[in-house]
N, C-alpha and C positions, 0 to 999 in steps of 0.2 A: 760390198768388199768382196773380194775372191778368197776363196775357203784355201785354207793353205791343201799342196798335192803332197804334203809330209810331214809330220808330227809326232814327235817322240816327248819326252820329261825336259828334254836340254834344245833340240834344233827343230824348226820352222822352215818350211821350203815351199816358196812358188814359184809359178813358174811366170815371164813375162812374157810379152807382147814386141813391146817395143822399148827397146831390143829385145830381141829373142833372146832368153837366157832365164836364169833363176836368180831371186833373191833370198836371202837365206838369214836366220836371225838366233840367236841362242848361241850355243858351245857345239864346235865339231870334233868330236874325239873316234876311241875304238869304237865305240857303242853305234855308232850312224853314220860311218865313212861307206860304208857298204853302199846303207841307200842315198848317202850322197850320189858316190857313180851311179849310182841305178835311175837315178832324175837324172845326172848329166846324161846318160845315154839316151833318155827318153827323149833328148834333144838333138835328133843324130840327122833328122830333117831337116831343121832351119836351112836355111839356104844362103846365112853370109855367117858372119863369125859371131858369138857365142857369148854372153855377159851372165859374170856371175856377179851379185852386189853383194860383197863381204860388208856394207857397213854397219849392220850392224850386231855381227860378231863377236860375238864378247871372249872366245877361246876357240884356237885353231891348231891341232897337233901340227905332226912333220909328217904322219901318215894319212892325214888327211889333208894336207898341202900338196904331198905325193900323189894321190888320188888326181887331184885337178893338175898337175902336173903330168900324169897319165894321160887326164881325157886329153887334156892339148894334143899329145904328140899323136892322137885319134886321129883329127879333124884332118880333111884334105887339105889340098894342098892348094894356098891362099887363103886359109881361112885359119884364125887364130881364138885361142878365148882371152875375154876379157875379165880382167878382175878390178873393182872397186872397194875400196877399201880404206878405211879414214889409218887406219895401222902404217905407218911406216914398217914395222917390223914385219909384216909380210913379207914385204919387200928383200928385208934383209935376211930371209929363211930363203928364200930362192935363190938369192945370190952365195952366201955363206953356204949352199945344197950344189951348188953349177946346176940350178935349174933357168938362168935366166933364161931362154932361147926364146925366138923371132915368133915362133907361134903362142908366146904365151905373153900380152901383155899388159901391165900392171900401170894403170895413170892412180898415182896418188893424189889422193884430194886433203884437200883444208879440212881440219874441224869445222862443221857448224858451227856460228855465232849464237849466242844465246840471247840474242834479242831479236 
């Protein structure tokens, strides 16, 4: 198993190869959103869309969501930031702030069954 490229008391971040991006687990808040942006910026060499897997994130504040949107705006033409989440509230937060943009794609995933 791969070690996280970032870890603190609340959040762990792993780089993913297929698809290129990040997998996050824990809570994203003011204490670690700068680290999140640093990890995102380290992906700038990725040739395609960048995927961020938020399915294991239990808390995401507006400032952290803004960091994700800001990163999406930095991507070159034809590239997008793809967010995977189990929580529809992330999409609702994007809409409420007017941050639903073409460079940000949000596939909402169904809750996994316990079976």
